[in-house]
C-alpha positions in Angstrom: 0.0 0.0 0.0 1.4 3.4 -0.8 2.3 5.7 2.1 -0.6 8.0 2.8 1.7 11.0 2.6 2.9 10.2 -0.8 2.4 12.9 -3.4 0.3 11.9 -6.4 2.5 11.7 -9.5 2.8 14.6 -11.9 0.7 14.2 -15.0 3.9 14.6 -17.0 5.4 11.5 -15.3 4.7 8.0 -16.6 1.7 6.2 -14.9 2.4 3.8 -12.1 2.7 0.2 -13.3 -0.5 -1.9 -13.5 1.0 -4.3 -11.0 0.3 -1.8 -8.3 -3.4 -2.0 -8.8 -5.3 -4.4 -6.5 -5.3 -7.9 -8.0 -9.0 -8.3 -7.1 -10.5 -4.9 -6.4 -13.8 -6.3 -5.1 -14.5 -9.6 -3.5 -17.9 -10.9 -2.3 -17.8 -12.6 1.2 -21.5 -13.4 1.6 -24.7 -13.4 -0.4 -28.4 -13.6 0.3 -30.3 -14.3 -2.9 -33.9 -15.6 -2.5 -37.2 -14.2 -3.6 -36.5 -10.5 -4.6 -33.3 -10.4 -2.5 -30.0 -9.9 -4.5 -27.9 -8.7 -1.6 -24.2 -9.3 -1.1 -21.6 -8.3 1.5 -18.1 -7.7 0.3 -14.8 -5.8 0.5 -13.5 -3.3 -2.0 -9.7 -3.0 -1.8 -8.1 0.3 -2.7 -4.6 1.8 -2.4 -5.5 3.4 1.0 -7.4 0.5 2.6 -10.4 -1.7 2.4 -14.1 -0.6 2.2 -16.6 -3.0 3.8 -19.8 -3.3 1.9 -22.6 -2.6 1.9 -21.5 0.7 3.2 -22.3 4.4 3.2 -19.9 7.2 2.0 -20.2 10.5 3.9 -19.7 13.6 1.8 -16.4 15.5 2.2 -17.5 17.9 -0.6 -14.9 20.6 0.0 -12.3 18.4 1.6 -14.1 18.0 4.9 -17.1 16.3 6.3 -18.7 19.4 7.7 -17.9 20.0 11.3 -16.2 16.6 11.8 -12.6 15.6 12.3 -11.3 12.7 10.1 -10.6 10.7 13.3 -14.3 11.2 14.3 -15.5 9.9 11.0 -13.3 6.9 11.3 -14.5 6.3 14.9 -18.1 6.2 13.7 -17.3 3.2 11.5 -16.9 4.8 8.0 -14.2 3.5 5.7 -14.4 6.0 2.9 -15.4 9.6 2.2 -16.3 11.4 -1.0 -14.7 14.6 -2.4 -16.2 16.7 -5.1 -14.3 17.2 -8.3 -16.3 20.3 -9.4 -15.9 22.2 -6.1 -12.2 21.3 -5.5 -11.3 22.2 -9.1 -12.7 25.7 -8.5 -11.4 26.1 -5.0 -8.7 25.7 -3.8 -7.8 24.2 -7.2 -6.6 20.7 -8.0 -3.0 21.8 -8.8 -2.7 23.4 -5.3 -4.0 20.1 -3.7 -1.5 18.1 -5.8 1.4 20.4 -4.6 0.1 19.9 -1.0 0.6 16.1 -1.4 -2.8 15.1 -2.7 -6.2 15.1 -1.2 -5.5 12.5 1.5 -2.7 14.6 3.0 -4.5 17.9 2.4 -7.5 17.0 4.4 -5.8 14.6 6.9 -7.8 11.5 6.0 -5.7 8.4 5.5 -8.5 6.1 4.3 -10.0 5.6 0.8 -11.4 8.6 -1.0 -13.8 8.6 -4.0 -14.3 11.7 -6.1 -17.3 12.3 -8.3 -16.7 13.6 -11.8 -18.3 17.0 -11.5 -20.9 16.1 -14.1 -23.9 16.3 -11.7 -22.9 19.7 -10.4 -22.2 21.2 -13.9 -25.5 19.9 -15.4 -27.5 20.9 -12.3 -26.6 24.5 -13.1 -28.5 24.1 -16.3 -31.3 21.8 -15.3 -31.6 22.2 -11.6 -31.9 19.2 -9.3 -34.4 16.4 -9.8 -36.5 17.9 -7.0 -36.5 21.3 -8.9 -37.7 19.6 -12.0 -40.4 17.5 -10.3 -41.7 20.6 -8.5 -41.6 22.8 -11.6 -38.9 25.1 -10.3 -36.4 26.5 -12.8 -32.7 26.6 -12.2 -31.5 30.0 -11.1 -28.6 31.6 -13.0 -27.1 33.2 -10.0 -25.9 36.7 -9.3 -24.5 38.6 -12.3 -24.3 35.4 -14.4 -22.6 33.3 -11.8 -23.2 29.6 -11.9 -24.6 28.9 -15.4 -23.9 26.7 -18.4 -22.8 28.5 -21.5 -22.6 25.5 -23.8 -22.8 21.7 -23.9 -20.6 20.4 -26.7 -19.2 17.1 -27.7 -15.8 18.3 -26.4 -17.2 19.1 -23.0 -19.2 21.7 -21.0 -18.4 25.4 -20.8 -19.9 27.1 -17.8 -19.5 30.1 -15.4 -18.1 29.5 -11.9 -20.8 30.0 -9.2 -18.0 31.6 -7.1 -16.9 34.5 -9.3 -18.5 34.1 -12.7 -15.2 33.1 -14.3 -15.3 31.0 -17.5 -14.6 27.4 -16.9 -14.5 24.2 -19.0 -15.0 20.6 -17.9 -14.5 17.7 -20.3 -13.9 14.0 -19.8 -10.1 14.5 -19.9 -10.2 17.5 -17.6 -12.4 15.7 -15.1 -10.0 12.7 -15.0 -7.0 15.1 -14.8 -8.5 16.8 -11.8 -9.1 13.5 -10.1 -5.5 12.3 -10.9 -4.2 15.5 -9.4 -6.3 14.9 -6.3 -4.7 11.4 -6.0 -7.9 9.8 -4.9 -8.5 6.0 -4.8 -11.6 5.9 -6.8 -12.4 8.2 -9.7 -15.7 8.6 -11.4 -16.0 9.1 -15.2 -17.5 12.3 -16.6 -21.0 11.9 -17.8 -24.0 13.9 -19.1 -26.4 13.9 -16.2 -29.8 13.5 -18.0 -32.6 15.7 -16.7 -35.8 14.1 -15.4 -38.3 15.9 -17.6 -37.0 14.9 -21.1 -38.3 12.4 -23.6 -36.8 9.1 -24.6 -35.1 10.5 -27.7 -33.2 13.1 -25.7 -32.3 10.5 -23.1 -31.0 8.2 -25.7 -28.8 10.8 -27.3 -27.5 11.9 -23.9 -26.7 8.3 -22.9 -24.8 7.7 -26.1 -22.7 10.8 -25.4 -22.0 9.6 -21.9 -20.7 6.3 -23.5 -18.4 8.3 -25.9 -17.2 10.3 -22.9 -16.6 7.1 -21.0 -14.1 5.9 -23.6 -12.3 9.2 -23.5 -12.1 9.1 -19.7 -10.7 5.6 -19.7 -8.2 6.4 -22.4 -6.9 9.4 -20.5 -6.9 7.5 -17.3 -4.8 4.7 -18.7 -2.3 7.1 -20.2 -2.0 9.7 -17.5 -3.5 8.8 -14.1 -2.0 7.0 -11.1 -1.9 3.3 -11.8 -3.5 2.5 -8.5 -6.5 4.7 -9.0 -9.7 2.7 -9.7 -12.4 3.9 -12.0 -16.2 3.9 -11.7 -18.3 4.1 -14.9 -21.7 5.7 -14.7 -25.0 4.1 -15.9 -27.4 6.6 -17.3 -30.6 5.8 -19.4 -33.2 7.7 -17.4 -36.4 5.9 -16.6 -36.5 3.9 -19.8 -35.9 0.2 -19.2 -34.2 -0.7 -22.5 -31.9 2.3 -22.3 -31.0 1.5 -18.7 -30.2 -2.2 -19.4 -28.2 -1.3 -22.5 -26.3 1.4 -20.6 -25.6 -1.1 -17.8 -24.2 -3.6 -20.2 -22.1 -1.0 -22.0 -20.6 0.4 -18.9 -20.0 -3.0 -17.1 -18.4 -4.5 -20.2 -16.0 -1.6 -20.5 -12.6 -1.3 -18.8 -14.0 0.2 -15.6 -13.3 -1.4 -12.2 -16.7 -0.5 -10.7 -20.1 0.6 -11.8 -22.1 3.6 -10.5 -25.9 4.0 -11.1 -26.7 7.7 -11.7 -28.9 10.1 -13.5 -32.6 10.6 -13.1 -34.0 7.6 -11.2 -37.7 8.6 -11.4 -40.3 10.8 -9.8 -41.0 8.7 -6.7 -39.5 5.9 -4.7 -41.3 3.0 -6.4 -40.1 4.2 -9.8 -36.5 4.7 -8.4 -36.5 1.1 -7.0 -37.7 -0.2 -10.3 -35.0 1.6 -12.2 -32.3 0.5 -9.8 -33.6 -3.0 -10.0 -33.2 -3.0 -13.8 -29.5 -2.1 -13.4 -28.6 -4.5 -10.7 -30.4 -7.4 -12.5 -28.2 -6.7 -15.5 -25.1 -6.6 -13.3 -25.1 -10.3 -12.5 -23.1 -13.1 -14.1 -19.9 -11.9 -15.7 -20.3 -8.4 -14.1 -21.0 -9.4 -10.5 -17.3 -8.9 -9.5 -17.6 -5.1 -10.1 -18.7 -3.1 -7.1 -21.9 -1.2 -7.5 -22.5 2.3 -6.2 -25.8 4.2 -6.1 -25.1 7.9 -6.5 -26.7 10.5 -4.3 -29.1 8.2 -2.4 -29.2 7.9 1.4 -32.6 8.0 3.0 -32.9 5.2 5.5 -35.6 3.3 3.6 -33.7 3.7 0.4 -30.6 2.3 1.9 -32.5 -0.8 3.1 -34.1 -1.3 -0.3 -30.9 -0.7 -2.2 -29.0 -3.3 -0.1 -31.8 -5.8 -0.9 -31.3 -5.1 -4.6 -27.6 -5.7 -4.5 -26.1 -2.2 -4.1 -22.7 -2.1 -2.4 -22.2 1.5 -1.6 -24.2 4.7 -1.3 -23.4 8.4 -0.9 -25.7 11.2 0.1 -25.6 14.7 1.8 -28.7 13.8 3.8 -27.2 13.0 7.3 -25.0 16.1 7.4 -27.3 18.5 5.6 -30.4 17.9 7.7 -28.2 17.9 10.8 -27.1 21.4 10.1 -30.8 22.4 10.0 -31.6 20.8 13.3 -33.1 17.5 12.0 -32.0 14.4 13.8 -32.4 10.8 12.7 -34.6 8.6 15.0 -36.3 5.2 14.6 -39.6 6.7 13.5 -40.3 5.6 9.9 -43.7 7.3 9.9 -41.9 10.6 10.2 -39.2 9.7 7.6 -36.9 8.8 10.5 -36.6 12.5 11.5 -37.3 14.7 14.5 -37.0 18.5 14.3 -35.0 19.6 17.3 -35.5 23.3 16.6 -39.2 23.1 17.6 -40.2 25.0 20.7 -41.7 21.8 22.2 -38.2 20.5 23.0 -37.0 23.6 24.9 -37.6 22.0 28.3 -36.9 18.4 27.3 -34.4 16.3 29.2 -34.6 13.5 26.7 -31.5 12.5 24.7 -31.8 12.8 20.9 -32.6 9.1 20.8 -33.1 6.9 23.9 -30.6 4.0 23.9 -28.5 5.4 21.1 -24.7 4.8 21.8 -23.5 7.7 19.6 -21.2 10.2 21.4 -23.9 12.9 21.4 -26.5 10.7 23.1 -24.1 8.8 25.3 -22.6 12.1 26.7 -26.1 13.0 28.0 -26.8 16.0 25.9 -30.5 16.7 26.0 -33.0 17.7 23.3 -33.6 20.9 25.4 -29.9 21.8 25.3 -29.5 21.0 21.7 -32.7 23.0 20.8 -31.1 26.0 22.8 -27.9 25.6 20.8 -29.7 25.6 17.5 -31.9 28.5 18.5 -28.8 30.6 19.4 -27.0 29.4 16.3 -24.2 27.8 18.3 -22.1 25.6 16.1 -22.0 22.8 18.7 -25.7 22.1 18.2 -25.1 21.4 14.4 -22.1 19.3 15.2 -23.9 17.1 17.8 -26.8 16.4 15.5 -24.5 15.8 12.5 -22.4 13.3 14.6 -25.6 11.5 15.8 -27.0 11.3 12.2 -23.8 9.9 10.8 -23.6 7.4 13.7 -27.2 6.4 13.0 -26.6 5.7 9.3 -23.3 3.9 10.1 -25.1 1.5 12.4 -27.9 0.8 9.9 -25.3 -0.2 7.3 -23.3 -2.3 9.8 -26.5 -4.2 10.8 -27.5 -4.8 7.2 -24.0 -6.1 6.3 -23.9 -8.4 9.3 -27.4 -9.6 8.5 -26.3 -10.6 5.0 -23.3 -12.5 6.5 -25.6 -14.2 9.0 -28.3 -15.0 6.4 -31.1 -13.0 8.1 -31.4 -9.9 5.9 -35.1 -10.1 5.5 -35.7 -10.0 9.3 -33.2 -7.2 9.8 -34.7 -5.1 7.0 -38.2 -5.6 8.5 -36.9 -4.5 11.9 -35.3 -1.3 10.6 -38.4 -0.5 8.5 -40.5 -1.2 11.6 -38.6 1.4 13.7 -36.2 -0.7 15.7 -33.2 1.4 16.9 -30.2 0.3 14.9 
């Protein structure tokens, strides 16, 4: 394993020899396949350590999991974090991070790191998020032209930085170059993130472009990136079964090490589960040894269903984002596993966030009343305590699901979590 302080190689230097790549990047240690279950537990090996699956990946968007130390993230049971190519390219800049010794050294995290391609962030400036589309909101163009797409071309995407309005360009090659400079363990290829409210013809053209960009990403990576850096291909295809299945086969049959399921997954959870199911069903047989990642999904019920369908890893901003707004995760599925600790009803409460929860915030004895006071007075400790609790909650959910697969009792464990049993 490379030293964690090692500087990623210059792009002008020859790539590391292929022998330094893991001989078997992903190995399956247990399965549970009966009825509609296609679950598996495994280990994904990278240059900076092993990732136990199924697992959750906290977002370290701008080189930090907000409010948390790397040692705290590790102590909560997480093996890997996710950095954001788009944001790190714009600030502080991938070259600066390369000169600082790579993203691991820059942010003080010695475990595996995955970086997304930047495609979702770029195309969201033009299309908005899926929630924006479904709710009929238009994507804002920002102050004085900041944060907008100027042109989508075969070569790449020209856009304005949301930070200062400067002209920027992101292409398959540039995305892979940024991720090589960051020196992360897992790079994600650049794709065209298809909007939700488009027809089949548009989706087909977009998916075909994604596959052309996939080949360009792989060619650049093989020639210029660190030899130990693994690559995720992205499955697009929108909500059209034939396009999804075809895209899954195309990506899985390519030279990628792992497969990520992305793009628009539908208008509601049932449709999302159906779309994910099409992809995971097509990832059996010869493709089963490639780890599967579900991009941007992390609600508790979605994690359970995704694991049942054979997803290996997930990433989502949900635990940290809602924590900063006073929402804590609790075993109350009828309330979307949430309680709003900013409400006045909690100001005299001496209850912990969650009775019986072993997380540091609950175990220390901090009460809902105290945390409500912190949130009301905008003290940073309140956001930090809820964030820590939420991450611990998600971590335990994933640990229980993984162990249940190993023990052959996933159906019972999934039912218990869905029923509101504290993980």
